[in-house]
Backbone as JSON Lines, residues from 0, in Angstrom:
{"i":0,"aa":"M","n":[122.81,26.5,-18.42],"ca":[121.48,26.8,-18.91],"c":[120.56,27.02,-17.72]}
{"i":1,"aa":"A","n":[119.8,28.08,-17.8],"ca":[118.84,28.36,-16.74],"c":[117.67,27.39,-16.84]}
{"i":2,"aa":"L","n":[117.07,27.07,-15.71],"ca":[115.95,26.14,-15.69],"c":[114.8,26.64,-16.55]}
{"i":3,"aa":"G","n":[114.6,27.95,-16.59],"ca":[113.51,28.51,-17.37],"c":[113.63,28.2,-18.85]}
{"i":4,"aa":"D","n":[114.87,28.06,-19.34],"ca":[115.08,27.79,-20.76],"c":[114.46,26.48,-21.2]}
{"i":5,"aa":"V","n":[114.47,25.48,-20.33],"ca":[113.94,24.17,-20.72],"c":[112.42,24.12,-20.59]}
{"i":6,"aa":"N","n":[111.82,25.12,-20.02],"ca":[110.37,25.12,-19.84],"c":[109.69,26.25,-20.63]}
{"i":7,"aa":"I","n":[110.35,26.75,-21.66],"ca":[109.8,27.87,-22.43],"c":[108.45,27.51,-23.04]}
{"i":8,"aa":"I","n":[108.33,26.33,-23.63],"ca":[107.07,25.93,-24.27],"c":[105.97,25.83,-23.21]}
{"i":9,"aa":"G","n":[106.28,25.26,-22.06],"ca":[105.31,25.19,-20.96],"c":[104.91,26.57,-20.47]}
{"i":10,"aa":"D","n":[105.87,27.5,-20.45],"ca":[105.55,28.87,-20.01],"c":[104.62,29.57,-21.0]}
{"i":11,"aa":"V","n":[104.79,29.31,-22.28],"ca":[103.89,29.89,-23.28],"c":[102.48,29.33,-23.08]}
{"i":12,"aa":"T","n":[102.38,28.01,-22.9],"ca":[101.08,27.39,-22.68],"c":[100.43,27.96,-21.42]}
{"i":13,"aa":"D","n":[101.21,28.12,-20.36],"ca":[100.69,28.69,-19.11],"c":[100.22,30.13,-19.32]}
{"i":14,"aa":"T","n":[100.94,30.91,-20.1],"ca":[100.55,32.29,-20.39],"c":[99.21,32.33,-21.11]}
{"i":15,"aa":"L","n":[99.03,31.44,-22.1],"ca":[97.75,31.4,-22.83],"c":[96.61,30.96,-21.91]}
{"i":16,"aa":"A","n":[96.88,29.99,-21.04],"ca":[95.84,29.53,-20.11],"c":[95.45,30.65,-19.15]}
{"i":17,"aa":"K","n":[96.42,31.46,-18.72],"ca":[96.12,32.58,-17.82],"c":[95.27,33.64,-18.52]}
{"i":18,"aa":"L","n":[95.49,33.83,-19.83],"ca":[94.64,34.76,-20.57],"c":[93.18,34.3,-20.55]}
{"i":19,"aa":"L","n":[92.99,32.99,-20.57],"ca":[91.64,32.41,-20.57],"c":[91.15,32.09,-19.17]}
{"i":20,"aa":"S","n":[91.71,32.75,-18.16],"ca":[91.46,32.37,-16.76],"c":[90.0,32.48,-16.32]}
{"i":21,"aa":"D","n":[89.19,33.31,-17.0],"ca":[87.78,33.39,-16.6],"c":[86.95,32.25,-17.19]}
{"i":22,"aa":"L","n":[87.6,31.35,-17.94],"ca":[86.95,30.14,-18.45],"c":[87.55,28.93,-17.74]}
{"i":23,"aa":"D","n":[86.87,27.81,-17.82],"ca":[87.4,26.56,-17.27],"c":[88.3,25.95,-18.34]}
{"i":24,"aa":"V","n":[89.63,26.13,-18.19],"ca":[90.59,25.72,-19.2],"c":[91.19,24.36,-18.86]}
{"i":25,"aa":"T","n":[91.26,23.49,-19.85],"ca":[91.97,22.22,-19.71],"c":[93.07,22.18,-20.75]}
{"i":26,"aa":"L","n":[94.15,21.47,-20.43],"ca":[95.29,21.36,-21.33],"c":[95.5,19.94,-21.83]}
{"i":27,"aa":"D","n":[94.59,19.04,-21.48],"ca":[94.72,17.64,-21.87],"c":[94.46,17.47,-23.36]}
{"i":28,"aa":"S","n":[94.72,16.28,-23.82],"ca":[94.37,15.94,-25.2],"c":[92.86,16.03,-25.34]}
{"i":29,"aa":"P","n":[92.37,16.57,-26.45],"ca":[90.91,16.65,-26.63],"c":[90.23,15.28,-26.58]}
{"i":30,"aa":"S","n":[90.96,14.24,-26.89],"ca":[90.37,12.9,-26.85],"c":[90.1,12.43,-25.43]}
{"i":31,"aa":"A","n":[90.78,13.04,-24.44],"ca":[90.62,12.62,-23.05],"c":[89.49,13.36,-22.33]}
{"i":32,"aa":"L","n":[89.0,14.44,-22.91],"ca":[88.01,15.27,-22.22],"c":[86.6,14.77,-22.49]}
{"i":33,"aa":"K","n":[85.9,14.48,-21.44],"ca":[84.51,14.03,-21.52],"c":[83.69,14.83,-20.52]}
{"i":34,"aa":"G","n":[82.48,15.16,-20.9],"ca":[81.6,15.87,-19.98],"c":[80.66,14.9,-19.3]}
{"i":35,"aa":"T","n":[80.67,14.91,-17.98],"ca":[79.79,13.99,-17.26],"c":[78.7,14.73,-16.5]}
{"i":36,"aa":"E","n":[78.91,15.99,-16.25],"ca":[77.9,16.75,-15.5],"c":[76.79,17.19,-16.45]}
{"i":37,"aa":"E","n":[75.67,17.57,-15.86],"ca":[74.56,18.02,-16.7],"c":[74.85,19.35,-17.36]}
{"i":38,"aa":"T","n":[75.42,20.27,-16.6],"ca":[75.8,21.55,-17.19],"c":[77.29,21.75,-16.98]}
{"i":39,"aa":"F","n":[78.01,21.89,-18.05],"ca":[79.43,22.15,-17.97],"c":[79.83,22.94,-19.2]}
{"i":40,"aa":"A","n":[80.87,23.71,-19.06],"ca":[81.41,24.47,-20.19],"c":[82.91,24.6,-19.97]}
{"i":41,"aa":"K","n":[83.66,24.04,-20.88],"ca":[85.11,24.07,-20.79],"c":[85.69,24.51,-22.12]}
{"i":42,"aa":"I","n":[86.91,25.01,-22.06],"ca":[87.66,25.28,-23.28],"c":[88.95,24.48,-23.17]}
{"i":43,"aa":"N","n":[89.27,23.75,-24.22],"ca":[90.48,22.94,-24.23],"c":[91.53,23.6,-25.09]}
{"i":44,"aa":"L","n":[92.71,23.77,-24.53],"ca":[93.85,24.36,-25.22],"c":[94.89,23.26,-25.37]}
{"i":45,"aa":"F","n":[95.07,22.76,-26.58],"ca":[95.91,21.6,-26.82],"c":[97.03,21.95,-27.79]}
{"i":46,"aa":"L","n":[98.27,21.81,-27.35],"ca":[99.43,22.03,-28.21],"c":[99.57,20.8,-29.11]}
{"i":47,"aa":"Y","n":[99.33,20.98,-30.39],"ca":[99.37,19.83,-31.29],"c":[100.54,19.82,-32.25]}
{"i":48,"aa":"Q","n":[101.27,20.94,-32.37],"ca":[102.41,20.95,-33.29],"c":[103.39,22.03,-32.89]}
{"i":49,"aa":"V","n":[104.68,21.72,-33.06],"ca":[105.77,22.67,-32.82],"c":[106.65,22.64,-34.06]}
{"i":50,"aa":"L","n":[106.84,23.8,-34.69],"ca":[107.66,23.89,-35.89],"c":[108.71,24.98,-35.74]}
{"i":51,"aa":"E","n":[109.83,24.79,-36.4],"ca":[110.87,25.82,-36.39],"c":[110.41,26.99,-37.26]}
{"i":52,"aa":"N","n":[110.64,28.2,-36.79],"ca":[110.28,29.4,-37.54],"c":[111.27,29.56,-38.69]}
{"i":53,"aa":"S","n":[110.79,29.43,-39.91],"ca":[111.68,29.43,-41.08],"c":[112.33,30.79,-41.33]}
{"i":54,"aa":"F","n":[111.71,31.87,-40.89],"ca":[112.27,33.2,-41.12],"c":[113.42,33.52,-40.17]}
{"i":55,"aa":"S","n":[113.57,32.73,-39.13],"ca":[114.63,32.97,-38.15],"c":[115.83,32.05,-38.34]}
{"i":56,"aa":"K","n":[115.81,31.25,-39.38],"ca":[116.95,30.38,-39.65],"c":[118.12,31.23,-40.18]}
{"i":57,"aa":"N","n":[119.29,30.68,-40.07],"ca":[120.51,31.31,-40.6],"c":[120.8,32.67,-39.97]}
{"i":58,"aa":"Q","n":[120.48,32.8,-38.71],"ca":[120.83,34.02,-37.99],"c":[122.31,33.97,-37.63]}
{"i":59,"aa":"P","n":[122.96,35.12,-37.51],"ca":[124.38,35.12,-37.14],"c":[124.56,34.77,-35.66]}
{"i":60,"aa":"W","n":[125.76,34.38,-35.31],"ca":[126.08,34.13,-33.91],"c":[125.86,35.42,-33.12]}
{"i":61,"aa":"V","n":[125.4,35.27,-31.89],"ca":[125.11,36.42,-31.04],"c":[126.37,36.77,-30.24]}
{"i":62,"aa":"T","n":[126.87,37.98,-30.42],"ca":[128.09,38.4,-29.74],"c":[127.76,38.86,-28.33]}
{"i":63,"aa":"K","n":[128.47,38.27,-27.38],"ca":[128.34,38.67,-25.98],"c":[129.58,39.48,-25.63]}
{"i":64,"aa":"N","n":[129.57,40.09,-24.46],"ca":[130.76,40.8,-24.03],"c":[131.85,39.79,-23.7]}
{"i":65,"aa":"S","n":[133.05,40.23,-23.53],"ca":[134.24,39.44,-23.19],"c":[134.64,38.48,-24.31]}
{"i":66,"aa":"G","n":[134.35,38.85,-25.56],"ca":[134.83,38.08,-26.69],"c":[134.2,36.72,-26.89]}
{"i":67,"aa":"K","n":[132.98,36.53,-26.42],"ca":[132.3,35.25,-26.6],"c":[131.1,35.43,-27.51]}
{"i":68,"aa":"Q","n":[130.78,34.36,-28.22],"ca":[129.61,34.36,-29.09],"c":[128.77,33.13,-28.79]}
{"i":69,"aa":"N","n":[127.44,33.31,-28.87],"ca":[126.52,32.19,-28.68],"c":[125.88,31.85,-30.0]}
{"i":70,"aa":"Y","n":[125.66,30.54,-30.18],"ca":[124.94,30.06,-31.35],"c":[123.54,30.66,-31.31]}
{"i":71,"aa":"P","n":[122.95,31.01,-32.45],"ca":[121.62,31.64,-32.44],"c":[120.57,30.75,-31.77]}
{"i":72,"aa":"P","n":[119.58,31.35,-31.14],"ca":[118.54,30.55,-30.47],"c":[117.65,29.81,-31.48]}
{"i":73,"aa":"L","n":[117.04,28.75,-30.99],"ca":[116.06,28.0,-31.78],"c":[114.75,28.78,-31.72]}
{"i":74,"aa":"A","n":[114.25,29.2,-32.88],"ca":[113.01,29.97,-32.95],"c":[111.87,29.04,-33.37]}
{"i":75,"aa":"L","n":[110.8,29.03,-32.57],"ca":[109.7,28.1,-32.79],"c":[108.37,28.81,-32.98]}
{"i":76,"aa":"N","n":[107.5,28.15,-33.73],"ca":[106.09,28.52,-33.8],"c":[105.32,27.37,-33.15]}
{"i":77,"aa":"L","n":[104.41,27.71,-32.24],"ca":[103.62,26.71,-31.54],"c":[102.19,26.76,-32.07]}
{"i":78,"aa":"Y","n":[101.6,25.59,-32.3],"ca":[100.25,25.51,-32.84],"c":[99.33,24.85,-31.82]}
{"i":79,"aa":"Y","n":[98.26,25.56,-31.49],"ca":[97.31,25.11,-30.48],"c":[95.94,24.89,-31.11]}
{"i":80,"aa":"L","n":[95.26,23.87,-30.63],"ca":[93.88,23.61,-31.01],"c":[93.0,24.09,-29.87]}
{"i":81,"aa":"L","n":[92.06,24.95,-30.17],"ca":[91.15,25.49,-29.17],"c":[89.78,24.87,-29.42]}
{"i":82,"aa":"T","n":[89.3,24.08,-28.45],"ca":[88.07,23.31,-28.62],"c":[87.13,23.56,-27.45]}
{"i":83,"aa":"P","n":[85.88,23.98,-27.72],"ca":[84.92,24.16,-26.63],"c":[84.23,22.83,-26.3]}
{"i":84,"aa":"Y","n":[83.95,22.64,-25.04],"ca":[83.17,21.48,-24.58],"c":[82.05,22.03,-23.71]}
{"i":85,"aa":"A","n":[80.84,21.67,-24.02],"ca":[79.7,22.14,-23.24],"c":[78.57,21.13,-23.34]}
{"i":86,"aa":"S","n":[77.57,21.32,-22.46],"ca":[76.45,20.38,-22.42],"c":[75.54,20.5,-23.63]}
{"i":87,"aa":"D","n":[75.6,21.63,-24.34],"ca":[74.81,21.79,-25.56],"c":[75.59,22.65,-26.56]}
{"i":88,"aa":"A","n":[75.2,22.58,-27.81],"ca":[75.95,23.25,-28.89],"c":[75.98,24.76,-28.72]}
{"i":89,"aa":"L","n":[74.88,25.36,-28.31],"ca":[74.83,26.81,-28.15],"c":[75.82,27.28,-27.08]}
{"i":90,"aa":"S","n":[75.89,26.56,-25.97],"ca":[76.85,26.91,-24.92],"c":[78.28,26.75,-25.41]}
{"i":91,"aa":"A","n":[78.54,25.72,-26.2],"ca":[79.88,25.52,-26.76],"c":[80.26,26.68,-27.69]}
{"i":92,"aa":"H","n":[79.3,27.14,-28.47],"ca":[79.56,28.28,-29.36],"c":[79.88,29.54,-28.56]}
{"i":93,"aa":"K","n":[79.16,29.75,-27.46],"ca":[79.41,30.92,-26.61],"c":[80.8,30.84,-25.98]}
{"i":94,"aa":"V","n":[81.18,29.66,-25.51],"ca":[82.5,29.48,-24.89],"c":[83.59,29.75,-25.93]}
{"i":95,"aa":"L","n":[83.41,29.2,-27.12],"ca":[84.42,29.39,-28.17],"c":[84.54,30.86,-28.56]}
{"i":96,"aa":"S","n":[83.41,31.53,-28.73],"ca":[83.49,32.95,-29.13],"c":[84.12,33.8,-28.04]}
{"i":97,"aa":"H","n":[83.87,33.46,-26.78],"ca":[84.49,34.2,-25.67],"c":[86.01,34.0,-25.69]}
{"i":98,"aa":"A","n":[86.46,32.77,-25.87],"ca":[87.89,32.48,-25.91],"c":[88.56,33.14,-27.12]}
{"i":99,"aa":"M","n":[87.89,33.12,-28.26],"ca":[88.44,33.75,-29.46],"c":[88.54,35.26,-29.29]}
{"i":100,"aa":"R","n":[87.57,35.86,-28.62],"ca":[87.64,37.31,-28.36],"c":[88.84,37.63,-27.48]}
{"i":101,"aa":"I","n":[89.08,36.81,-26.46],"ca":[90.22,37.04,-25.56],"c":[91.53,36.97,-26.35]}
{"i":102,"aa":"F","n":[91.69,35.95,-27.2],"ca":[92.91,35.84,-27.99],"c":[93.03,36.98,-29.0]}
{"i":103,"aa":"H","n":[91.9,37.43,-29.56],"ca":[91.92,38.56,-30.49],"c":[92.33,39.84,-29.77]}
{"i":104,"aa":"D","n":[91.76,40.07,-28.59],"ca":[92.08,41.27,-27.82],"c":[93.51,41.27,-27.31]}
{"i":105,"aa":"N","n":[94.11,40.1,-27.17],"ca":[95.48,39.97,-26.68],"c":[96.37,39.35,-27.75]}
{"i":106,"aa":"S","n":[96.2,39.77,-28.99],"ca":[96.94,39.15,-30.09],"c":[98.45,39.39,-29.98]}
{"i":107,"aa":"I","n":[98.86,40.43,-29.3],"ca":[100.27,40.66,-29.0],"c":[100.41,40.65,-27.48]}
{"i":108,"aa":"I","n":[101.16,39.69,-26.97],"ca":[101.38,39.59,-25.53],"c":[102.73,40.23,-25.24]}
{"i":109,"aa":"K","n":[102.7,41.29,-24.45],"ca":[103.93,42.05,-24.17],"c":[104.46,41.73,-22.78]}
{"i":110,"aa":"D","n":[105.53,42.44,-22.42],"ca":[106.29,42.2,-21.19],"c":[105.47,41.89,-19.95]}
{"i":111,"aa":"S","n":[104.51,42.74,-19.62],"ca":[103.8,42.59,-18.35],"c":[103.0,41.29,-18.27]}
{"i":112,"aa":"Q","n":[102.56,40.75,-19.39],"ca":[101.76,39.54,-19.4],"c":[102.61,38.27,-19.53]}
{"i":113,"aa":"L","n":[103.89,38.43,-19.85],"ca":[104.77,37.28,-20.02],"c":[105.33,36.83,-18.68]}
{"i":114,"aa":"S","n":[105.55,35.54,-18.54],"ca":[106.21,35.05,-17.33],"c":[107.66,35.51,-17.36]}
{"i":115,"aa":"E","n":[108.31,35.49,-16.2],"ca":[109.66,36.04,-16.11],"c":[110.65,35.32,-17.02]}
{"i":116,"aa":"S","n":[110.53,34.0,-17.11],"ca":[111.46,33.26,-17.98],"c":[111.25,33.61,-19.45]}
{"i":117,"aa":"L","n":[110.03,33.92,-19.84],"ca":[109.78,34.33,-21.23],"c":[110.33,35.72,-21.5]}
{"i":118,"aa":"R","n":[110.26,36.6,-20.51],"ca":[110.78,37.96,-20.68],"c":[112.28,37.97,-20.95]}
{"i":119,"aa":"L","n":[112.98,36.93,-20.5],"ca":[114.42,36.86,-20.72],"c":[114.77,36.53,-22.17]}
{"i":120,"aa":"T","n":[113.84,35.92,-22.9],"ca":[114.15,35.49,-24.27],"c":[113.38,36.24,-25.35]}
{"i":121,"aa":"V","n":[112.17,36.71,-25.08],"ca":[111.39,37.4,-26.11],"c":[110.81,38.7,-25.56]}
{"i":122,"aa":"D","n":[110.58,39.65,-26.47],"ca":[109.95,40.91,-26.09],"c":[108.44,40.79,-26.12]}
{"i":123,"aa":"Q","n":[107.96,39.94,-27.02],"ca":[106.52,39.77,-27.16],"c":[106.23,38.45,-27.88]}
{"i":124,"aa":"L","n":[105.0,38.0,-27.74],"ca":[104.51,36.83,-28.47],"c":[103.3,37.27,-29.29]}
{"i":125,"aa":"A","n":[103.16,36.71,-30.47],"ca":[102.01,37.02,-31.32],"c":[101.11,35.8,-31.37]}
{"i":126,"aa":"I","n":[99.8,36.02,-31.17],"ca":[98.8,34.96,-31.28],"c":[98.02,35.22,-32.56]}
{"i":127,"aa":"C","n":[98.07,34.26,-33.49],"ca":[97.4,34.42,-34.79],"c":[96.43,33.28,-35.02]}
{"i":128,"aa":"L","n":[95.24,33.6,-35.45],"ca":[94.27,32.58,-35.83],"c":[94.74,31.94,-37.14]}
{"i":129,"aa":"C","n":[94.8,30.62,-37.16],"ca":[95.22,29.88,-38.37],"c":[93.98,29.35,-39.07]}
{"i":130,"aa":"P","n":[93.7,29.86,-40.25],"ca":[92.52,29.36,-40.95],"c":[92.79,27.99,-41.58]}
{"i":131,"aa":"L","n":[92.49,26.94,-40.85],"ca":[92.67,25.58,-41.37],"c":[91.42,25.16,-42.12]}
{"i":132,"aa":"K","n":[91.63,24.44,-43.19],"ca":[90.51,23.87,-43.93],"c":[89.95,22.7,-43.14]}
{"i":133,"aa":"L","n":[88.71,22.33,-43.46],"ca":[88.06,21.23,-42.77],"c":[88.87,19.94,-42.89]}
{"i":134,"aa":"E","n":[89.5,19.73,-44.05],"ca":[90.33,18.53,-44.24],"c":[91.48,18.48,-43.23]}
{"i":135,"aa":"E","n":[92.14,19.62,-43.03],"ca":[93.27,19.67,-42.11],"c":[92.81,19.43,-40.68]}
{"i":136,"aa":"L","n":[91.7,20.04,-40.29],"ca":[91.16,19.81,-38.95],"c":[90.75,18.36,-38.77]}
{"i":137,"aa":"T","n":[90.17,17.78,-39.8],"ca":[89.76,16.38,-39.74],"c":[90.97,15.47,-39.56]}
{"i":138,"aa":"R","n":[92.08,15.79,-40.22],"ca":[93.3,14.99,-40.05],"c":[93.8,15.05,-38.62]}
{"i":139,"aa":"I","n":[93.73,16.22,-38.01],"ca":[94.16,16.35,-36.61],"c":[93.29,15.48,-35.72]}
{"i":140,"aa":"W","n":[91.98,15.56,-35.9],"ca":[91.06,14.78,-35.08],"c":[91.22,13.28,-35.34]}
{"i":141,"aa":"N","n":[91.48,12.9,-36.59],"ca":[91.73,11.49,-36.89],"c":[93.0,11.0,-36.21]}
{"i":142,"aa":"A","n":[94.03,11.85,-36.17],"ca":[95.27,11.48,-35.49],"c":[95.03,11.27,-34.0]}
{"i":143,"aa":"L","n":[94.07,12.02,-33.43],"ca":[93.72,11.87,-32.01],"c":[92.77,10.69,-31.78]}
{"i":144,"aa":"Q","n":[92.34,10.07,-32.87],"ca":[91.39,8.95,-32.84],"c":[90.12,9.33,-32.07]}
{"i":145,"aa":"T","n":[89.61,10.49,-32.41],"ca":[88.43,11.05,-31.76],"c":[87.53,11.63,-32.84]}
{"i":146,"aa":"P","n":[86.21,11.52,-32.7],"ca":[85.32,12.16,-33.68],"c":[85.54,13.67,-33.72]}
{"i":147,"aa":"Y","n":[85.36,14.24,-34.89],"ca":[85.57,15.67,-35.08],"c":[84.68,16.49,-34.16]}
{"i":148,"aa":"R","n":[85.24,17.57,-33.61],"ca":[84.51,18.56,-32.83],"c":[84.84,19.93,-33.38]}
{"i":149,"aa":"L","n":[83.94,20.86,-33.18],"ca":[84.19,22.23,-33.56],"c":[85.46,22.71,-32.86]}
{"i":150,"aa":"S","n":[86.41,23.24,-33.63],"ca":[87.66,23.73,-33.04],"c":[88.32,24.7,-33.99]}
{"i":151,"aa":"V","n":[89.21,25.51,-33.45],"ca":[89.99,26.46,-34.24],"c":[91.45,26.29,-33.86]}
{"i":152,"aa":"S","n":[92.31,26.71,-34.76],"ca":[93.75,26.58,-34.53],"c":[94.37,27.97,-34.39]}
{"i":153,"aa":"Y","n":[95.33,28.07,-33.46],"ca":[96.07,29.31,-33.26],"c":[97.55,29.03,-33.35]}
{"i":154,"aa":"E","n":[98.27,29.99,-33.91],"ca":[99.73,29.93,-33.97],"c":[100.29,30.97,-33.01]}
{"i":155,"aa":"V","n":[101.25,30.57,-32.21],"ca":[101.93,31.51,-31.32],"c":[103.38,31.56,-31.77]}
{"i":156,"aa":"R","n":[103.86,32.79,-32.03],"ca":[105.22,32.94,-32.5],"c":[105.87,34.17,-31.92]}
{"i":157,"aa":"I","n":[107.02,34.37,-31.87],"ca":[108.18,33.51,-32.0],"c":[108.65,33.17,-30.59]}
{"i":158,"aa":"V","n":[108.83,31.9,-30.34],"ca":[109.29,31.4,-29.06],"c":[110.75,31.02,-29.24]}
{"i":159,"aa":"L","n":[111.63,31.58,-28.41],"ca":[113.07,31.35,-28.55],"c":[113.6,30.45,-27.44]}
{"i":160,"aa":"I","n":[114.36,29.45,-27.85],"ca":[115.06,28.6,-26.89],"c":[116.55,28.85,-27.1]}
{"i":161,"aa":"E","n":[117.19,29.38,-26.06],"ca":[118.61,29.73,-26.15],"c":[119.47,28.5,-26.31]}
{"i":162,"aa":"S","n":[120.52,28.62,-27.1],"ca":[121.47,27.53,-27.33],"c":[122.55,27.56,-26.24]}
{"i":163,"aa":"E","n":[123.12,26.41,-25.95],"ca":[124.23,26.32,-24.99],"c":[125.58,26.36,-25.69]}
{"i":164,"aa":"I","n":[125.58,26.34,-27.02],"ca":[126.84,26.35,-27.76],"c":[127.44,27.75,-27.7]}
{"i":165,"aa":"E","n":[128.69,27.81,-27.3],"ca":[129.38,29.09,-27.15],"c":[130.79,28.93,-27.69]}
{"i":166,"aa":"R","n":[131.3,29.99,-28.27],"ca":[132.68,29.97,-28.73],"c":[133.36,31.26,-28.35]}
{"i":167,"aa":"T","n":[134.65,31.16,-28.17],"ca":[135.46,32.33,-27.86],"c":[136.07,32.83,-29.16]}
{"i":168,"aa":"V","n":[135.92,34.11,-29.39],"ca":[136.45,34.72,-30.6],"c":[137.72,35.48,-30.21]}
{"i":169,"aa":"P","n":[138.85,35.12,-30.8],"ca":[140.08,35.81,-30.43],"c":[140.06,37.27,-30.9]}
{"i":170,"aa":"R","n":[140.65,38.12,-30.13],"ca":[140.74,39.53,-30.49],"c":[141.84,39.74,-31.51]}
{"i":171,"aa":"V","n":[141.66,40.76,-32.34],"ca":[142.69,41.13,-33.3],"c":[143.82,41.8,-32.53]}
{"i":172,"aa":"E","n":[145.03,41.24,-32.66],"ca":[146.16,41.8,-31.91],"c":[147.07,42.64,-32.78]}
{"i":173,"aa":"K","n":[147.23,42.26,-34.04],"ca":[148.04,43.09,-34.92],"c":[147.49,43.05,-36.33]}
{"i":174,"aa":"K","n":[147.77,44.12,-37.04],"ca":[147.29,44.26,-38.41],"c":[148.43,43.93,-39.35]}
{"i":175,"aa":"I","n":[148.17,43.13,-40.36],"ca":[149.19,42.77,-41.33],"c":[148.71,43.26,-42.68]}
{"i":176,"aa":"D","n":[149.52,44.14,-43.28],"ca":[149.23,44.62,-44.62],"c":[149.96,43.73,-45.61]}
{"i":177,"aa":"I","n":[149.25,43.12,-46.49],"ca":[149.9,42.27,-47.48],"c":[149.9,42.96,-48.85]}
{"i":178,"aa":"Y","n":[149.4,44.16,-48.89],"ca":[149.35,44.91,-50.14],"c":[150.39,46.02,-50.08]}
{"i":179,"aa":"S","n":[151.0,46.26,-51.18],"ca":[151.97,47.36,-51.24],"c":[151.8,48.09,-52.57]}
{"i":180,"aa":"Q","n":[152.32,49.29,-52.63],"ca":[152.22,50.07,-53.86],"c":[153.32,49.67,-54.83]}
{"i":181,"aa":"K","n":[153.05,49.78,-56.1],"ca":[154.04,49.47,-57.13],"c":[154.65,50.72,-57.66]}
């Protein structure tokens, strides 16, 4: 297994942070971020859930050359919470709208924007805004044991983690006809 395979999720997070590079991006838990300066504006990108992509289940084994097959890769959807932090509400709204515009403008991340390890497994990543209800957002914030803050959720799909399971498929050497004419 290549080292990049074990860091695929980190590479996706790094790719998203690079898209937001003109903002002050933090990746910590939202509960850990506090503003101490008089004027500050940050955007927090927090991976809060990883789920298997249900549409990619039951894929066939991937045939490689030399008669080998690999077990299908694990396909994941990653869910991020995007939260602005600023010294006042208006600045937080501006930071959030700027970050949302960047994700909207880059809703499909293609080859040139992907890190090299990601290019080996996926052709592109899709960034989708997840319309969560207030109840769902409140549950996330309660799980973090932090008072609710304005935030939005994004889904990034499909992230593939290659399997190490491999099998050798024997070649057909002779044909046996078990049917005959009457």
